[in-house]
N, C-alpha and C positions, 0 to 999 in steps of 0.2 A: 637722415632727417634730424636726429638728435643733435648731431654735430652742427648742422645748418642753423638750428635754433640757437645753439650756444654761440655760434659765430655772429649771428645777427644781434644778439643781446650785448655783445662786446663787454662782457663782465659787468653788466649793469646790475646794481643791487639796490633794494629799497632801504631808505634811511629816513629818519625824522630829526628835524632840527628846529627848536623853538616852536613846536606844535605845527610845523609845516612839513608835508611829505615830499620827498625827493627820490629820484633814482640817481645813483652816483656811478660814475665810470672810473674804475681804478686805473685803467690804462692811461687816460688823459687827464685825470684829476678834475673832471667837470661834473656838474650836477644839473639836473632838470627837474623843475617843479612838476610833480605828478598829481594824481587824483587827491583832491581835498574836499570831499562832499559836504563837510560841516563848517567850512570857512565862513566867517561872518565879521562884521564890523570893519575895522581898518587893519590892513596888513602891510608890513614892510618886508619886502624880499631883500635879503642881504646880498652883497657882492660875493661873499664866500661863506661857506659853512664848514664846521669842523665835525668830522665823524671818526671816532676812534683816534688813530694817530695821524690821520690825513686831513689836509685842508683842500676843499673842492671849490672851484670857481663856478658860480651859478650862471649858466649860459643860455638856458631855454625855459620857456613856460609851455608845458606839454599839452597834447590833445585832450580837451575836456577837463583840464586841471581843476577848474572851479565851476564847471557847468551846473546850473540849477541852484547856485548859492544865492538865493534872493536877498539874504541879509548881508551879503558882502557889498559894502558901500564905497570903500576906497582901497586902492592898492598902489604901492610905490615900487617901481621896477628899477633895478640897478643898471648902471652903464655897461655892465659886463654882458647883458642879454644880447644874444645874437639871433635868436629865433623865438617867435611867438605864434601860437595857433589862435585864430579867431575863435574856434570852438571852445577855447579855454574859458571864455567869458559869456558864452551863450546862457541866457536865462539868469544871469547874476544881477544883483542890485545895481552894479555899475552900468551894465548895458541897459537896464530898464529905466534908469534915471535919465530923462531927456536933457537935464541940465549938463550932463557930461558930453553932450553931442554939440557939434558946431558945423553948420553947412552940410549936414548929411553924413558927418564923419564922427566916429568915436575915437578919441585920442587918449592915450595914457603915456605920460612922460615922453612926448615927441614920437610915440609909436602909433601908427595908424592901425587900429584894431579892426574896425568894421565900417561899412557904409550902408546907407538906406536909400529909399526912393527920393528923398529930398535933396540929394546931391545934384550939383550942376551937371548937365549932360556933357559939357566939355570941361573936364576937371584937370587942373594943374596941381599936382601934389607939391606942396610948398618945400622950398629949400629949408634945411634944418630938420626935416623928417629923418630920423635915424634908422627906421625899420618899418616895413610894411608886413603885417601879419599874414601868415598862410591863410588863404581864403578870404582876405579882407574885402574884396569886391564880388565874391562868388554869388551868382544868381541875381546880381543887380541889373535890372532891365532899363534903368534910366540912363546910365552912362553910354555915350557914343564915342567919346574920345578921351584918352587919359595921357597926360604928359608926366613922365617920371623925372624926379630930380637927380642931380649928379652926385648927391650925397649918399645914395644907397648903392649897394653892390650886388643885391640879389633880388630876383623875382621868385618868391617862394611857390611851392606847389599849390595848385588850384586857386591862385590869386584872382584870376579873371574867368574862372570856369563858369559856364552857362550864363555869361553876360550877353544875352541874345542880340542886343542892339549895338554892341561894341564894334566899331569899324576901324579904329586906329589907336595904337599905343606907340608913343614916342619913347624908344629905349635908348638911353644915353650910353656912351662908351664906358661909363663907370660900372655898368652891370657886367659881372663876371660869371654869373651862374643863373640858370633858369630851371626851376623845379618841374617835376612831372605834372602833366595835365594843367599847366598854368593857364592855357588858353582853350582847352578842350570845351566844345559846346558853345563857344562865344561866337559873335557875329563874324569875327575875322576867320575863325576856324571853319565855320559853316559856309563861307563864301568860296565857291569853287574857283572863282577867278583869281583868288589869292594863291592857289596852288599851282606850282610849275614842275612838271615831270615828277609828280609824286611827292613834292616837298613843299612845306609851308615855311616861308622865310619872311621875317619881320626885321627891318633895320639891321641887316647883315647878321642876323641870328637865325639859325636853323631850329625851328620850333618843333616840327613833327614831320613824319612821313606817312604815306599810305601805300596801298598795294599797287599803285601805278609806278612806283619807284623802279628804275631799271635794275636788272640783275647785277650789272657792273656799274657802280655809281661813282662818278668823278665830279667833284664840285666845279661847275662852270658858270657860276653866278657872275653878273657884271660887276657887282660890288663884292669883294672877297668876304667869305664867311669868316667871322672871328669867334663865333660862339655856337656851341651845340647844346641844346637843352637835354635835361635828363630824359631817358627813355625815348629819345628822338627816333631811333631805328628799331626799337623793341618789337619783336614778333613779326618782323618782315621775313616771311618764310621763303621768298624767292631771291633774297639778296645773297649774292655770291662773293662779291669783292667790293671794297671801298678804298678810295684814296683820300686821306684826310689832308686838307690844304695846309700849307705852311703858315697860314695866318691864325691857326687855332692853337691855343695854349693848354687846353685841357680836354680830355675825354671824360664826360661826366658819368655819374652813377647810372648803371643799367642802360647805358647808351645803346648797346647791341644785344640786350637780353633776349635769349631764346631765338636768335637768328640761326636757325638750324641748318641752313644751306651755306652759310658764310664760311669761306675757306681762306681768304686772304685779306689782310688789312695792312695798308701802308701808312705808317705813323711817322710824321716828320719830326725832326729834332727840336722843333719849337714846343712840342708837348712836354709840359713839366709834371703833369699829374694824370693818373688814370683812376677813375672813381670806383666806388664799391660796386661789385657785380657787373662791371662794365661789359664783359664778354660772357656772362653767366649762360650756361646751356648752349654755347656755340659748339656743338659736338663735332662738326667737321672742320673747325678752324685748325689750320696747319701752320700758317705764317702770320705772325703779328709781332714783329721784332720791335722791342721797346727801345726808345732813344737813350743814348748814353748820358743825356742831361736830365733824365727823369728823376724827380725828387720824391714823389709819392705814388704808391701803388695800393689801391684800395682793397678792403676785405672782399674775398670771393671774386676777385677781378677775373680770374680764368676758371672759376668753378665749373666743373663738368666739361672742360675742353679736352676730351679724351684723345684727340688726335694731334694735340700740340706736341711737337717733337723736341723743340729746343727753345731756350730763352736765355737771353743775356741780360743781367740785371745791372743797373747803373750803380756805381760806387757812391752816389749821392743818397741812395736809399738807406735809411738807418733802421726802419721798422718794416717787417713783413707781417701784414695784418691777418686776422683769422681767415682760414680756408682759402687763401689766395690761389693756390694751385690744386685745390681739392679734386681728387680723382682724375688728374691729368695723367692717364695711364701711358701715354706716348712718351712722356719725359724720361730720358735715360740719365742724363747728366745735366747739372746746372751749377754755375759758379755764383756763389753768394757774394754780396757786396763786401768790400774789404773792411768797412766801418760799421757793419750791421750790429745793432745792439739788441734787437728783439726779434724772436721768431714766435709769433702768437699761435693760438689754438688752431690745430688742424691745418697748418699751412700747406704741408705736403701729404696729408692723409690720403690714402688710396692711390698714391702714385706707385703702382705695383711694379713698374719697370725701372724705377729710379735705382741705379746701381751703386752710385757713390755720392757722398756729400762731404765737404770739408767745412766744418763750422769755424768761423773766424774767431780770433782770440778776443775780439771786442765784445762778443756776445755775453749778455748778462741776464737774459730772460729766454726761457724755453717753455713754450705753451703746452697745455694738455693736448694729447693726440697729434703732436706736430708731425710725426712720421708714422702714425698708425697705418698698418696695411701696406707699408713699403716692402713688399715681399722679396724684391731683388736686392735690397740693401744688405751689404756684407760686413762693413766695418765702420765704426764711428768713434771719433775721439771727442769727448766732451771738454770744452774749454774751462779754464780755471774760474771764470766769472759765474759759472752756474753752480748754485749751492744746493739744488734739489732736482732730482729727476721727477718731472711732473706725472700726473695721472695718465696712463695709457700712452705715453709718449712714443714707445716702440712696440706697442701691442700688435701682434700679427706679423712682425718682421721675420718671416720664417727662415730666411737665409742668413740672418745676422749671426755671425760666429764670434765676433769680437767687439767689445765696447770698453773703452778706456775711461775710467771715472777719475775726476780730479781730486786732489787733496782739498779738504774743506767741504766736500759734499756731506750734508747732514741727513738727507733722507732719500730713500728710493720709494717713490710714490705708488699708490694703488694701481695694480695691473700695468706697471711701467714697462715690464719686459714679458708680459703675458703672451704665451704662444710663440716665443722666439725658439723655434724647434732646433736650430743649429747651434745655439749658444753652448759652448763646451766649458768655459771657465770665465770667472769674473773676479777681479780683485776689488774688494770693498774697502774704501779708504778708512783710516783710523778714526776719522771725524764722524762717521755715519752713526746716527742716533736711532733711526727708524727704518724698518723694512715693511712696506705697506701691504695692504690686503691683496692677495693673489699677485704679488709683485713678480714672482718667477713661475707662476702657474704654467704647467705644460711645457717647461723648458726641458725637452726630452733628452737632450745630449749633455746637460749640465752634470759634470762629474766632480769638479773640484770647486769648493767654495770655503773661504775662511771667514768665519763670523767673528769680527773684531770685538774687543772688550768694551768698546763704547756703545755698542748696540743695546738699547734698553727695550725696544719694542719689535717683536716678530709677530706680525698681526695675522688675522684669520687667513688660512690657506695660502700663506706666503710662498711655500714651496710645494704645494700640492701637485702631484703627478710629475714630479721631477724624477723620472724613472731610472736615471743612471746614477743618481747620488748613492754613494756607498757608506759614507761615514759623516757624522755630524757631531761637533763639539759645541755645546751652547756656551756663549760667553758669560762671564761672571756677573755682568750687569743686567742680565735677563732674569727677572723674578717671576714672570708669568708667560707661559707659552700658550698662545691663543689657539682657538679651535681650528682643527684641520691643518695646522701649520705644515706638517710633513706627511699628510695623508696620501696614500696611494703611491708612495715612493717605493716601488716594488723591489728595488735592488739595495735598499738601505739595510746595512748589516750591523752597524754599530752606532750607538748614541751615547755620548758622555754628557751627563747632567752636571751643571755647576753647583757649587755649594750654596748659592743664593736662591736657587729656583724654589719657589713655594707652590706654584699652581701649574698643573698640566690640564688644559681645558679639553672639552669634548672632542673626540676624534682626532686628537693631535697627531697620532701615529697609526691611525686605522688603516688596515690593509697594507701595511709594510710587511709583506709576507716573507721577506728574506731576513728580517730583523732577528738576530740571534743574541746580541749582547747589549744590555743597557747598564751603564755604570750609575747606580742609584746613589742618591745623597740622603742625608739624615734630616734635611730641612723641609722636605715636602710636607705640605698640609692637605692637598687634595689632588685627586686624579679624576678627571671628568668621565662622563659616560662614553663608552666605546673608544676610550683613548688609545687602547692597543688592540682593538677588535681585529680578529683574524691574523694576528702576528703569530703564525702557527709554529714557528721555531723558537719563540720566546718562552722562557720558563716564567711562570707566575712568581713574582718576587715575594719575599717575606718583608712586610711593612710594619712599621710601628702602629699600635692600636689607634693612635690619635689621627692617623691619616684617613681622610674621607675618600672613599672609593665609589665612583659612580656606577650606574647600571651598565652591565656588559662591558666594563672597562677592559677585562682580559678575556672576553669570550673568544674561543677559538685558539687560545694559546695552549702550550703544553700544560 
């Protein structure tokens, strides 16, 4: 669940720019206006913001961003905005001021934000409208018919939800995406005559399905279906197979979410994108061959598809997004796209039967936990474009016996190789600066390791429980050995301290019960509590009076 939350957040972080709050997405360099409960007066939202060393394009005004800001009177939205939530302006001075309304509509910079009961029952959204906010018509009981313009490309989520008297919406061919629950509870949705064999179709767009849907669903509409709405098949427990028509260009987000009986999906070559969590939780899915023309594969697309046995990825895919194949335990081999540049967080985490992976030379980003829990993985070569092993990237890869690191690697991240029980040897590049917290914890077979002179940081418990380590020479660049760094290395016999080492922190070598020899230096300033606890073969050293020695530092030694 922690990984899922991380995947959904897509590296979003809070930021402030010119007194306005945003969340920024480092992967796509985009920003969304977030909660600003004290906003007032006149606001100008810029096209871009600068946070740290990055420039982000402002693309959205988020849910409830300015809700309740009664003193907010004016706002200017940039042309870069792609999504706005109606709820962002609920209770604001902008919405409460009737002078901002025209014919039952609230407009901000050619964006239709909200409607009220004074709207015409038969309403034509004017050409020139660049966006309709999510929920803009929600709950409006006046409208009966809405005609959408050709200048917009998306019907956002909940746009017409609970419009009880709505009987007709004219959807132009310019619409390429329909959000979840866009029509739920509307007059169209509630009209049983509009449903055919468990499917609600409006102007060649599949809006939703219900439990009357056949177990084997093949599109046989007189007018070919060109568009499937988000979550259109979600939670259809009886659905076993689907054939997507060749007129469809995209499988949207969560389209088949939690279709627990789904085993087969035939996807035509016309499909260019598969959305986020498209097949999430389809635990029986075995066959869903992706087309070779596919350009985008969403985050968590096959999350929890534990019976998916194989997959061929298009060479047009350059990014594998977070948790794409999370816990696909049936996967044994997969060929990555030749031009792949990014493997994001948790892409193959929990693929416990994945035996081999060849990372392409074009790869420049490897995400946290990308291969965590891949217990069958045996060998990995990290390409030269990767400059850091990220957090928990190979955690729990219990059969991984070899990993080749590239020249130029500057850090081995926290818990990067934690629990790699079969890892016997690793060559650390000369460029490596940092070995992270518990980076090699519980690498039970690790016998040989050379700590190069450029390493400055060996962090807490970096090699804890590396039970086969026999000798360690600390590089001259290490001035502080952090707590528990080599604790419980029960076969460690010899340690050579460098002349630069000043501090040995708490428990650094505790329970190294085979330790017999330490080559001490004259530069030590302190030895932490329990630093050599229960090193029973080690003779207590004669130290200079200026050296601070912590409680029980040598308890259990000779």
